[in-house]
N, CA, C and O atoms as a CHARMM CRD file, in Angstrom:
* protein
*
  296
    1    1 MET  N    107.39700 113.44000  89.27200 PROA 1      0.00000
    2    1 MET  CA   108.23600 112.14600  89.30700 PROA 1      0.00000
    3    1 MET  C    108.22400 111.23300  90.48400 PROA 1      0.00000
    4    1 MET  O    108.38200 111.75900  91.58500 PROA 1      0.00000
    5    2 GLN  N    108.07200 110.03100  90.41900 PROA 2      0.00000
    6    2 GLN  CA   108.35000 108.64400  90.90900 PROA 2      0.00000
    7    2 GLN  C    109.64600 108.02900  91.00400 PROA 2      0.00000
    8    2 GLN  O    110.37600 107.53500  90.14500 PROA 2      0.00000
    9    3 VAL  N    109.79200 108.21100  92.56500 PROA 3      0.00000
   10    3 VAL  CA   111.36200 107.54300  92.76500 PROA 3      0.00000
   11    3 VAL  C    110.65300 105.96700  93.46000 PROA 3      0.00000
   12    3 VAL  O    109.48900 105.84600  93.84100 PROA 3      0.00000
   13    4 LEU  N    110.98900 105.62600  93.46600 PROA 4      0.00000
   14    4 LEU  CA   111.47700 103.98200  93.61600 PROA 4      0.00000
   15    4 LEU  C    112.59500 102.82000  93.76300 PROA 4      0.00000
   16    4 LEU  O    113.53400 102.46400  93.05200 PROA 4      0.00000
   17    5 PRO  N    112.08300 102.39800  94.98000 PROA 5      0.00000
   18    5 PRO  CA   113.72900 102.25100  96.45900 PROA 5      0.00000
   19    5 PRO  C    113.87700 100.32200  95.81900 PROA 5      0.00000
   20    5 PRO  O    113.02800  99.43100  95.79500 PROA 5      0.00000
   21    6 PRO  N    115.15600 100.33600  95.44600 PROA 6      0.00000
   22    6 PRO  CA   115.14100  99.15200  94.81700 PROA 6      0.00000
   23    6 PRO  C    114.65200  98.09700  95.00100 PROA 6      0.00000
   24    6 PRO  O    114.41600  97.54700  93.92600 PROA 6      0.00000
   25    7 ARG  N    114.12400  97.00900  96.59300 PROA 7      0.00000
   26    7 ARG  CA   112.87600  96.43200  96.87500 PROA 7      0.00000
   27    7 ARG  C    112.96200  97.91900  98.36200 PROA 7      0.00000
   28    7 ARG  O    113.44200  98.95000  98.83300 PROA 7      0.00000
   29    8 SER  N    111.62000  96.30300  98.41200 PROA 8      0.00000
   30    8 SER  CA   111.49000  96.98300  99.54000 PROA 8      0.00000
   31    8 SER  C    110.11200  95.87800 100.57400 PROA 8      0.00000
   32    8 SER  O    108.99000  95.72000 100.09200 PROA 8      0.00000
   33    9 ALA  N    110.50100  95.26400 101.93300 PROA 9      0.00000
   34    9 ALA  CA   109.60500  93.92600 102.48000 PROA 9      0.00000
   35    9 ALA  C    108.34900  95.05000 102.92100 PROA 9      0.00000
   36    9 ALA  O    108.46500  96.24000 103.21500 PROA 9      0.00000
   37   10 PHE  N    107.34100  94.34800 102.86000 PROA 10     0.00000
   38   10 PHE  CA   106.58100  95.15000 103.61600 PROA 10     0.00000
   39   10 PHE  C    106.40300  93.59900 104.96800 PROA 10     0.00000
   40   10 PHE  O    106.68900  92.42900 104.71100 PROA 10     0.00000
   41   11 VAL  N    105.82000  94.17400 106.44000 PROA 11     0.00000
   42   11 VAL  CA   105.34400  93.02200 107.17100 PROA 11     0.00000
   43   11 VAL  C    104.23700  93.91100 107.48200 PROA 11     0.00000
   44   11 VAL  O    104.12300  95.12700 107.32200 PROA 11     0.00000
   45   12 ASN  N    103.32800  92.91300 108.03100 PROA 12     0.00000
   46   12 ASN  CA   101.23800  93.75600 108.27500 PROA 12     0.00000
   47   12 ASN  C    101.57900  94.15400 109.76600 PROA 12     0.00000
   48   12 ASN  O    101.73500  93.05700 110.30400 PROA 12     0.00000
   49   13 PHE  N    101.72200  94.84800 110.45100 PROA 13     0.00000
   50   13 PHE  CA   102.80400  94.34000 112.14500 PROA 13     0.00000
   51   13 PHE  C    101.73100  96.25400 112.54400 PROA 13     0.00000
   52   13 PHE  O    102.42500  97.23400 112.27200 PROA 13     0.00000
   53   14 PRO  N    100.87700  96.45000 112.87000 PROA 14     0.00000
   54   14 PRO  CA   100.79400  97.75700 113.70800 PROA 14     0.00000
   55   14 PRO  C    102.28700  98.60900 113.60100 PROA 14     0.00000
   56   14 PRO  O    103.45000  98.20900 113.57100 PROA 14     0.00000
   57   15 MET  N    101.74900  99.81800 113.56300 PROA 15     0.00000
   58   15 MET  CA   102.46300 100.39600 112.76000 PROA 15     0.00000
   59   15 MET  C    103.63800 100.86000 114.34200 PROA 15     0.00000
   60   15 MET  O    103.37600 100.32700 115.42000 PROA 15     0.00000
   61   16 GLY  N    104.71100 101.74900 114.24200 PROA 16     0.00000
   62   16 GLY  CA   105.82500 101.35600 115.40600 PROA 16     0.00000
   63   16 GLY  C    106.77600  99.97400 115.72300 PROA 16     0.00000
   64   16 GLY  O    107.87700  99.99400 116.27300 PROA 16     0.00000
   65   17 ASN  N    105.85300  98.43900 115.09100 PROA 17     0.00000
   66   17 ASN  CA   106.42900  97.36100 115.39800 PROA 17     0.00000
   67   17 ASN  C    106.59500  96.65600 114.46100 PROA 17     0.00000
   68   17 ASN  O    106.18300  95.49600 114.47700 PROA 17     0.00000
   69   18 ASN  N    107.53800  97.42100 112.92000 PROA 18     0.00000
   70   18 ASN  CA   107.84500  96.67100 111.67700 PROA 18     0.00000
   71   18 ASN  C    108.74300  95.60000 111.65600 PROA 18     0.00000
   72   18 ASN  O    109.26100  95.03500 110.69300 PROA 18     0.00000
   73   19 PHE  N    108.88000  95.35200 113.15400 PROA 19     0.00000
   74   19 PHE  CA   109.98800  93.50600 112.60200 PROA 19     0.00000
   75   19 PHE  C    109.18500  93.13900 114.57900 PROA 19     0.00000
   76   19 PHE  O    109.62300  92.57300 115.58100 PROA 19     0.00000
   77   20 GLY  N    108.26300  93.64500 114.32900 PROA 20     0.00000
   78   20 GLY  CA   107.05700  92.38600 115.60900 PROA 20     0.00000
   79   20 GLY  C    106.99000  93.30600 117.37900 PROA 20     0.00000
   80   20 GLY  O    106.94300  94.50800 117.63900 PROA 20     0.00000
   81   21 ALA  N    107.00700  92.40900 118.03900 PROA 21     0.00000
   82   21 ALA  CA   106.87500  93.22800 119.23500 PROA 21     0.00000
   83   21 ALA  C    107.93600  93.22100 120.19100 PROA 21     0.00000
   84   21 ALA  O    108.96200  92.54100 120.23000 PROA 21     0.00000
   85   22 PRO  N    107.51000  94.08300 120.93500 PROA 22     0.00000
   86   22 PRO  CA   109.27100  94.75400 121.63100 PROA 22     0.00000
   87   22 PRO  C    109.50700  93.69100 122.24300 PROA 22     0.00000
   88   22 PRO  O    108.60500  92.86000 122.35700 PROA 22     0.00000
   89   23 GLY  N    111.03700  93.41400 122.89600 PROA 23     0.00000
   90   23 GLY  CA   111.14400  92.10300 123.72700 PROA 23     0.00000
   91   23 GLY  C    111.57000  90.61200 122.51800 PROA 23     0.00000
   92   23 GLY  O    112.30200  89.62900 122.63600 PROA 23     0.00000
   93   24 ASP  N    110.85800  91.02200 121.64300 PROA 24     0.00000
   94   24 ASP  CA   110.79200  89.30600 121.14400 PROA 24     0.00000
   95   24 ASP  C    111.70000  89.65900 119.93700 PROA 24     0.00000
   96   24 ASP  O    111.54700  89.92100 118.74400 PROA 24     0.00000
   97   25 VAL  N    112.88800  89.51900 120.96700 PROA 25     0.00000
   98   25 VAL  CA   114.16400  89.22900 119.53000 PROA 25     0.00000
   99   25 VAL  C    113.66500  88.51800 118.71100 PROA 25     0.00000
  100   25 VAL  O    113.00800  89.02800 117.80400 PROA 25     0.00000
  101   26 GLU  N    113.87900  86.75800 118.81600 PROA 26     0.00000
  102   26 GLU  CA   114.07800  85.70600 117.94600 PROA 26     0.00000
  103   26 GLU  C    112.90400  86.44700 116.21700 PROA 26     0.00000
  104   26 GLU  O    113.20900  86.84400 115.09200 PROA 26     0.00000
  105   27 ARG  N    111.76000  86.29000 116.88600 PROA 27     0.00000
  106   27 ARG  CA   111.17100  87.07700 115.86400 PROA 27     0.00000
  107   27 ARG  C    111.68600  88.56400 114.76400 PROA 27     0.00000
  108   27 ARG  O    111.31700  88.90100 113.63900 PROA 27     0.00000
  109   28 GLN  N    112.70000  89.17600 115.75800 PROA 28     0.00000
  110   28 GLN  CA   112.28000  90.87000 115.37900 PROA 28     0.00000
  111   28 GLN  C    113.91100  90.09800 114.13000 PROA 28     0.00000
  112   28 GLN  O    114.03200  90.15600 112.90700 PROA 28     0.00000
  113   29 SER  N    114.77100  89.52400 115.11500 PROA 29     0.00000
  114   29 SER  CA   115.80300  88.54100 113.55800 PROA 29     0.00000
  115   29 SER  C    115.56400  88.00200 112.92600 PROA 29     0.00000
  116   29 SER  O    116.19500  87.86700 111.87800 PROA 29     0.00000
  117   30 GLU  N    114.23000  87.23000 113.30200 PROA 30     0.00000
  118   30 GLU  CA   114.11200  86.71200 111.71300 PROA 30     0.00000
  119   30 GLU  C    113.08100  87.71900 110.89100 PROA 30     0.00000
  120   30 GLU  O    111.88700  87.41900 110.89200 PROA 30     0.00000
  121   31 ILE  N    113.34300  88.42400 110.47500 PROA 31     0.00000
  122   31 ILE  CA   111.88200  89.60600 109.77500 PROA 31     0.00000
  123   31 ILE  C    113.09700  90.20300 109.00200 PROA 31     0.00000
  124   31 ILE  O    113.10800  90.57000 107.82700 PROA 31     0.00000
  125   32 MET  N    114.77900  90.23700 110.49000 PROA 32     0.00000
  126   32 MET  CA   115.58500  91.24500 109.51800 PROA 32     0.00000
  127   32 MET  C    116.46600  90.32400 108.83300 PROA 32     0.00000
  128   32 MET  O    117.20200  90.57900 107.87900 PROA 32     0.00000
  129   33 ARG  N    116.26200  88.94900 109.58400 PROA 33     0.00000
  130   33 ARG  CA   117.38000  87.73400 108.24200 PROA 33     0.00000
  131   33 ARG  C    116.78800  87.89600 106.92000 PROA 33     0.00000
  132   33 ARG  O    117.38000  88.35200 105.94200 PROA 33     0.00000
  133   34 THR  N    115.45100  87.44900 106.95800 PROA 34     0.00000
  134   34 THR  CA   114.75900  87.30800 105.97400 PROA 34     0.00000
  135   34 THR  C    114.77300  89.17500 105.04000 PROA 34     0.00000
  136   34 THR  O    115.16900  89.35100 103.88700 PROA 34     0.00000
  137   35 ALA  N    114.54300  89.64200 105.43800 PROA 35     0.00000
  138   35 ALA  CA   114.85500  90.98700 104.71100 PROA 35     0.00000
  139   35 ALA  C    116.07700  91.50100 104.58000 PROA 35     0.00000
  140   35 ALA  O    116.17700  92.58800 104.01100 PROA 35     0.00000
  141   36 LEU  N    117.20700  90.85900 105.05400 PROA 36     0.00000
  142   36 LEU  CA   118.50800  91.39100 103.98400 PROA 36     0.00000
  143   36 LEU  C    118.67900  90.56600 102.91100 PROA 36     0.00000
  144   36 LEU  O    118.90700  91.20100 101.88100 PROA 36     0.00000
  145   37 ALA  N    118.64800  89.24400 102.76400 PROA 37     0.00000
  146   37 ALA  CA   118.54500  88.55000 102.59600 PROA 37     0.00000
  147   37 ALA  C    117.31300  88.78000 100.99000 PROA 37     0.00000
  148   37 ALA  O    117.27300  87.85700 100.17600 PROA 37     0.00000
  149   38 MET  N    116.59100  89.83400 100.79900 PROA 38     0.00000
  150   38 MET  CA   116.03000  90.17200  99.75900 PROA 38     0.00000
  151   38 MET  C    117.34500  90.81200  99.21900 PROA 38     0.00000
  152   38 MET  O    117.01200  91.32900  98.15200 PROA 38     0.00000
  153   39 ILE  N    118.77800  91.05100  99.44000 PROA 39     0.00000
  154   39 ILE  CA   119.48500  91.48300  98.80200 PROA 39     0.00000
  155   39 ILE  C    120.50400  91.25000  98.04300 PROA 39     0.00000
  156   39 ILE  O    121.31400  91.99900  97.49800 PROA 39     0.00000
  157   40 HSD  N    120.30500  89.53400  98.08100 PROA 40     0.00000
  158   40 HSD  CA   120.55600  88.78100  96.88800 PROA 40     0.00000
  159   40 HSD  C    119.73500  88.42200  96.17300 PROA 40     0.00000
  160   40 HSD  O    119.83600  88.11600  94.98500 PROA 40     0.00000
  161   41 GLU  N    119.08600  88.42600  96.65800 PROA 41     0.00000
  162   41 GLU  CA   117.21300  87.49900  96.26300 PROA 41     0.00000
  163   41 GLU  C    116.57200  88.32800  95.02200 PROA 41     0.00000
  164   41 GLU  O    116.23700  87.69700  94.01900 PROA 41     0.00000
  165   42 THR  N    116.35100  90.12300  95.09500 PROA 42     0.00000
  166   42 THR  CA   115.60200  90.62700  94.30500 PROA 42     0.00000
  167   42 THR  C    116.61900  90.72400  93.77500 PROA 42     0.00000
  168   42 THR  O    117.75700  90.89600  94.21200 PROA 42     0.00000
  169   43 GLU  N    115.97800  90.54300  92.18400 PROA 43     0.00000
  170   43 GLU  CA   116.90400  90.90300  90.98000 PROA 43     0.00000
  171   43 GLU  C    115.87200  92.15200  89.99600 PROA 43     0.00000
  172   43 GLU  O    116.03400  92.25500  88.78000 PROA 43     0.00000
  173   44 GLN  N    115.03500  92.85400  90.62200 PROA 44     0.00000
  174   44 GLN  CA   113.51100  93.18600  89.82900 PROA 44     0.00000
  175   44 GLN  C    114.01600  94.69300  90.66300 PROA 44     0.00000
  176   44 GLN  O    114.63300  94.56900  91.72100 PROA 44     0.00000
  177   45 ALA  N    113.77600  95.79500  90.23200 PROA 45     0.00000
  178   45 ALA  CA   114.07800  97.08400  90.46900 PROA 45     0.00000
  179   45 ALA  C    112.98900  97.97000  90.98700 PROA 45     0.00000
  180   45 ALA  O    112.81700  98.79400  90.08800 PROA 45     0.00000
  181   46 GLY  N    112.25500  98.20200  91.86000 PROA 46     0.00000
  182   46 GLY  CA   111.10600  98.74600  92.18900 PROA 46     0.00000
  183   46 GLY  C    110.29700  97.60700  93.09200 PROA 46     0.00000
  184   46 GLY  O    109.66700  98.11200  94.02100 PROA 46     0.00000
  185   47 ARG  N    110.20900  96.29000  92.99500 PROA 47     0.00000
  186   47 ARG  CA   109.93800  95.20800  94.22900 PROA 47     0.00000
  187   47 ARG  C    109.58300  95.69300  95.12700 PROA 47     0.00000
  188   47 ARG  O    110.02100  96.68900  95.70300 PROA 47     0.00000
  189   48 LEU  N    108.39500  94.77900  95.45300 PROA 48     0.00000
  190   48 LEU  CA   106.82000  94.90700  97.48700 PROA 48     0.00000
  191   48 LEU  C    107.33100  93.88500  97.25000 PROA 48     0.00000
  192   48 LEU  O    107.37500  93.36400  96.13600 PROA 48     0.00000
  193   49 ILE  N    107.75500  93.48500  98.18100 PROA 49     0.00000
  194   49 ILE  CA   107.80000  92.16900  98.87300 PROA 49     0.00000
  195   49 ILE  C    106.89900  92.18100  99.98500 PROA 49     0.00000
  196   49 ILE  O    106.86700  93.12800 100.77000 PROA 49     0.00000
  197   50 ASP  N    105.82000  90.69600 100.13700 PROA 50     0.00000
  198   50 ASP  CA   105.28600  90.76300 101.86000 PROA 50     0.00000
  199   50 ASP  C    105.35300  89.73000 102.29000 PROA 50     0.00000
  200   50 ASP  O    105.10900  88.58600 101.90500 PROA 50     0.00000
  201   51 LEU  N    105.86400  90.39300 103.51400 PROA 51     0.00000
  202   51 LEU  CA   106.66100  89.25900 103.85900 PROA 51     0.00000
  203   51 LEU  C    105.71800  88.01700 104.48100 PROA 51     0.00000
  204   51 LEU  O    104.56300  88.06700 104.05700 PROA 51     0.00000
  205   52 PRO  N    105.92700  87.17500 105.18600 PROA 52     0.00000
  206   52 PRO  CA   104.77800  85.87900 105.10300 PROA 52     0.00000
  207   52 PRO  C    104.28300  85.55800 107.22200 PROA 52     0.00000
  208   52 PRO  O    103.73900  84.76300 107.98900 PROA 52     0.00000
  209   53 TYR  N    105.20500  87.24500 107.13600 PROA 53     0.00000
  210   53 TYR  CA   104.87600  86.89100 108.76600 PROA 53     0.00000
  211   53 TYR  C    103.14300  87.60100 109.55700 PROA 53     0.00000
  212   53 TYR  O    102.64900  88.64600 109.13400 PROA 53     0.00000
  213   54 GLU  N    102.56900  86.86300 110.56700 PROA 54     0.00000
  214   54 GLU  CA   101.77800  87.10600 111.26800 PROA 54     0.00000
  215   54 GLU  C    101.84400  87.54700 113.12600 PROA 54     0.00000
  216   54 GLU  O    102.37600  86.86100 113.99800 PROA 54     0.00000
  217   55 TRP  N    101.16000  88.82100 113.30400 PROA 55     0.00000
  218   55 TRP  CA   100.48300  89.30400 113.46900 PROA 55     0.00000
  219   55 TRP  C     99.92300  88.41100 115.45600 PROA 55     0.00000
  220   55 TRP  O     98.91300  87.71400 115.55800 PROA 55     0.00000
  221   56 SER  N    100.74000  88.67600 116.51300 PROA 56     0.00000
  222   56 SER  CA   100.31100  87.72500 116.96300 PROA 56     0.00000
  223   56 SER  C     99.00400  87.59700 118.19400 PROA 56     0.00000
  224   56 SER  O     98.71100  86.74100 119.03000 PROA 56     0.00000
  225   57 GLY  N     98.36200  89.09200 117.74600 PROA 57     0.00000
  226   57 GLY  CA    97.09300  89.11100 118.37000 PROA 57     0.00000
  227   57 GLY  C     96.56600  90.26500 117.03400 PROA 57     0.00000
  228   57 GLY  O     97.30700  90.66400 116.13500 PROA 57     0.00000
  229   58 PRO  N     94.29200  90.83900 117.32200 PROA 58     0.00000
  230   58 PRO  CA    94.29200  91.34200 116.41100 PROA 58     0.00000
  231   58 PRO  C     95.30900  92.80900 116.95500 PROA 58     0.00000
  232   58 PRO  O     95.86200  93.09300 118.01800 PROA 58     0.00000
  233   59 PHE  N     95.17300  93.59500 115.41000 PROA 59     0.00000
  234   59 PHE  CA    94.64000  94.92600 115.87100 PROA 59     0.00000
  235   59 PHE  C     94.40000  95.85400 114.76500 PROA 59     0.00000
  236   59 PHE  O     94.76400  95.41000 113.67600 PROA 59     0.00000
  237   60 GLU  N     93.71000  97.42100 114.75000 PROA 60     0.00000
  238   60 GLU  CA    93.30500  98.55300 114.05500 PROA 60     0.00000
  239   60 GLU  C     94.23000  99.33600 114.14000 PROA 60     0.00000
  240   60 GLU  O     94.86900  99.77100 115.09800 PROA 60     0.00000
  241   61 TYR  N     94.29600  99.58500 112.48300 PROA 61     0.00000
  242   61 TYR  CA    94.77400 100.69000 112.34300 PROA 61     0.00000
  243   61 TYR  C     94.05400 101.76800 112.55900 PROA 61     0.00000
  244   61 TYR  O     92.86900 101.59700 112.27200 PROA 61     0.00000
  245   62 PHE  N     94.35400 102.95800 113.01200 PROA 62     0.00000
  246   62 PHE  CA    94.68900 104.49600 113.82400 PROA 62     0.00000
  247   62 PHE  C     93.98200 105.24500 111.99800 PROA 62     0.00000
  248   62 PHE  O     94.43900 105.12600 110.86100 PROA 62     0.00000
  249   63 THR  N     92.86300 105.89900 112.47700 PROA 63     0.00000
  250   63 THR  CA    91.97000 106.81300 111.08000 PROA 63     0.00000
  251   63 THR  C     92.42400 107.65300 110.99200 PROA 63     0.00000
  252   63 THR  O     92.53100 108.11400 109.85600 PROA 63     0.00000
  253   64 GLY  N     92.89500 108.27900 111.95600 PROA 64     0.00000
  254   64 GLY  CA    92.42400 109.65100 112.58100 PROA 64     0.00000
  255   64 GLY  C     91.66700 110.59000 112.82800 PROA 64     0.00000
  256   64 GLY  O     91.76200 111.81700 112.85600 PROA 64     0.00000
  257   65 ARG  N     90.23200 109.20000 113.15700 PROA 65     0.00000
  258   65 ARG  CA    89.19200 109.67200 113.23300 PROA 65     0.00000
  259   65 ARG  C     88.41800 109.34200 114.84600 PROA 65     0.00000
  260   65 ARG  O     87.60900 108.49100 114.47500 PROA 65     0.00000
  261   66 GLY  N     88.27700 109.42900 115.73300 PROA 66     0.00000
  262   66 GLY  CA    87.01500 108.98700 117.67300 PROA 66     0.00000
  263   66 GLY  C     86.61900 108.38300 116.75200 PROA 66     0.00000
  264   66 GLY  O     86.50500 108.45000 115.52800 PROA 66     0.00000
  265   67 LYS  N     86.40800 107.71100 117.65100 PROA 67     0.00000
  266   67 LYS  CA    84.74600 106.85300 117.57000 PROA 67     0.00000
  267   67 LYS  C     83.52100 107.38200 118.05100 PROA 67     0.00000
  268   67 LYS  O     82.43300 106.80800 118.01300 PROA 67     0.00000
  269   68 ASN  N     83.73500 108.38400 118.45600 PROA 68     0.00000
  270   68 ASN  CA    83.13900 109.43900 118.85400 PROA 68     0.00000
  271   68 ASN  C     82.07800 110.70500 118.09600 PROA 68     0.00000
  272   68 ASN  O     80.99000 111.23200 118.32600 PROA 68     0.00000
  273   69 THR  N     83.40100 110.79300 116.86200 PROA 69     0.00000
  274   69 THR  CA    83.85900 112.15500 116.30300 PROA 69     0.00000
  275   69 THR  C     82.24000 112.94400 115.76700 PROA 69     0.00000
  276   69 THR  O     82.28900 114.12300 115.41500 PROA 69     0.00000
  277   70 ALA  N     81.07900 112.30900 115.75000 PROA 70     0.00000
  278   70 ALA  CA    79.62500 112.61000 115.36700 PROA 70     0.00000
  279   70 ALA  C     78.67900 113.12500 116.52200 PROA 70     0.00000
  280   70 ALA  O     77.57900 113.67300 116.45200 PROA 70     0.00000
  281   71 GLU  N     79.61900 112.70100 117.83500 PROA 71     0.00000
  282   71 GLU  CA    79.03700 113.00800 118.95400 PROA 71     0.00000
  283   71 GLU  C     80.01700 114.18000 119.17900 PROA 71     0.00000
  284   71 GLU  O     79.15300 114.98800 119.52200 PROA 71     0.00000
  285   72 ALA  N     80.92600 114.73800 119.23200 PROA 72     0.00000
  286   72 ALA  CA    81.42400 115.56900 119.67100 PROA 72     0.00000
  287   72 ALA  C     80.86500 116.85600 118.76300 PROA 72     0.00000
  288   72 ALA  O     80.50400 117.93600 119.23100 PROA 72     0.00000
  289   73 ALA  N     80.88400 116.39500 117.03800 PROA 73     0.00000
  290   73 ALA  CA    80.40600 117.64700 116.67900 PROA 73     0.00000
  291   73 ALA  C     78.49500 118.31000 116.38200 PROA 73     0.00000
  292   73 ALA  O     77.90300 119.12900 115.67900 PROA 73     0.00000
  293   74 SER  N     78.15500 117.12000 117.63100 PROA 74     0.00000
  294   74 SER  CA    76.74100 118.20800 118.31700 PROA 74     0.00000
  295   74 SER  C     76.00800 119.18200 118.62000 PROA 74     0.00000
  296   74 SER  O     74.96700 118.99800 119.25100 PROA 74     0.00000
C-alpha cells in the first residue's frame, strides 16, 4: 500500500539543512513561505514540487561507505 502526502516540497540541500544554512534566517524564512504557499496553490494530491533554491557551495551525499572501504577489507 502506498501513502501519498497531499503535497511535498523538495529542496536539494545537504541533509539536516532542509530550510537553509544555520543562521541564514532570511533564506530559511523564504523557503518556509514558499512551502506554506503550496497549501493554497497545489490542487493535485500527491504532488512533489522541486523548489528552485540552490545551496551556496558544493556538498556530497554520504553513501554509507568510507572512501577507503576496499583498503580496510584487505
